[in-house]
Each structure stands twice: as structure tokens, then as C-alpha cells.
N, C-alpha and C positions, 0 to 999 in steps of 0.2 A: 524703724520699729513703731509699729502701729500701736503699742501699750505707751509711748511716748506722745502720741498724738491726742489733740482737743478739737471740740467743733469750733471752725472760725480758722484754725490755723492753714495754711497753704502748704500743700506738697507739690515737687516739680518731677515731671518727666525726665528721664535720664537718656532716653531712646525715642525714636519717631514711634507714636502710636496711631494705629489706625482701625477702624471698624473691624477690619480683618485680624488683626492682633486679640482683640477683645473677644472674637468668637471661639477662642481656644480658652479662655479664662474659667474658672471654676464658678464663677456667678455671671455666666454672658446673659444667662435669663432674666436676670435683675438689673443689668444695664441697658440704658438706651442707647441706641445707633446714633453716630451723629455724624456721619457723610463726610469723608476727608482725612485729614490728619492732623496730628499736634505735634511740633518739632520738640527736641529736646529743650529742657527749660520751662516748658510751658507750665504754668501755676493752675492748680486744680485746688478749689476749696473745700475744706472737709466740713461735711455736714453731718456726719453722724459716726461712730465707731463701736465695735463690739470686740471687748478685750478679754474674752473668754479664753483662757489657753486651749489651743486647738481648735478653736473657731474665730480667731482672728479676721477682721475684715474692717475696712474702711468705706465709706460712702463719700462720694465727692461730687460737686458740681461741674458738669462740662462746662468749660469756659464759652462765653458767648452765647450759650444757648439760650433761646426765647421763643416758645415758653422753656422753662428750666428743665434739664434733661442731667440724669445721673449716672454715675459709674460704679460698681460695687467691686471692692478690689479685696483678693484674700491677702493674706500676709505673703506667702509665696511669691505672688504676684506684685505686691508693694515692692518687696525686695529685690525682685527682677527689673522693676522699670520705673521706680520712683524713689526721690531722695526728700529728706525733711529740709533740704539745704539747697538753693537754687546753686548749679554747678557752673 
């Protein structure tokens, strides 16, 4: 639930994520490519959230990116691919 998230928290992927997956997301044009994939259980640090009903999203830091790169995740994509707790 994005509404319960705050900056600095971590979220965890519940399935393998790749650039190919991200290209089908609502905010694909606001997400950086990362080349490769992340296994289930990978931690992503929350850097911003939008908690307006109907426009829920979370912006996270891509783990290990240098320079920093980010993913922007809609509420639906969060529910399908992430958890607030490590599985």
C-alpha cells in the first residue's frame, strides 16, 4: 500500500524485474533503464511518494546504480510486483 510508505523506507520485489517488465508500466517514460534484472526480494529505497487517490505512485532508487537511477511505480504495479516486507 503506497499510502503507508514514507521516504527512506525500503520496498521489496516479489518477482523478477527487468527493463522489459518496466517498458509495460504506466510511468515507463519516467523510469530509468537499468540493464539486467533484479531477483525477488531485492530492496528498493523509497525517495518520493504521491498519495493522491487515483494518482498513487512511488519513486524508488534502483539498487546499486551509480549515478543514481530511479523507477516510478504506479499503485497497480506496486501491488503486482512489490511488498513492504521482505518475503
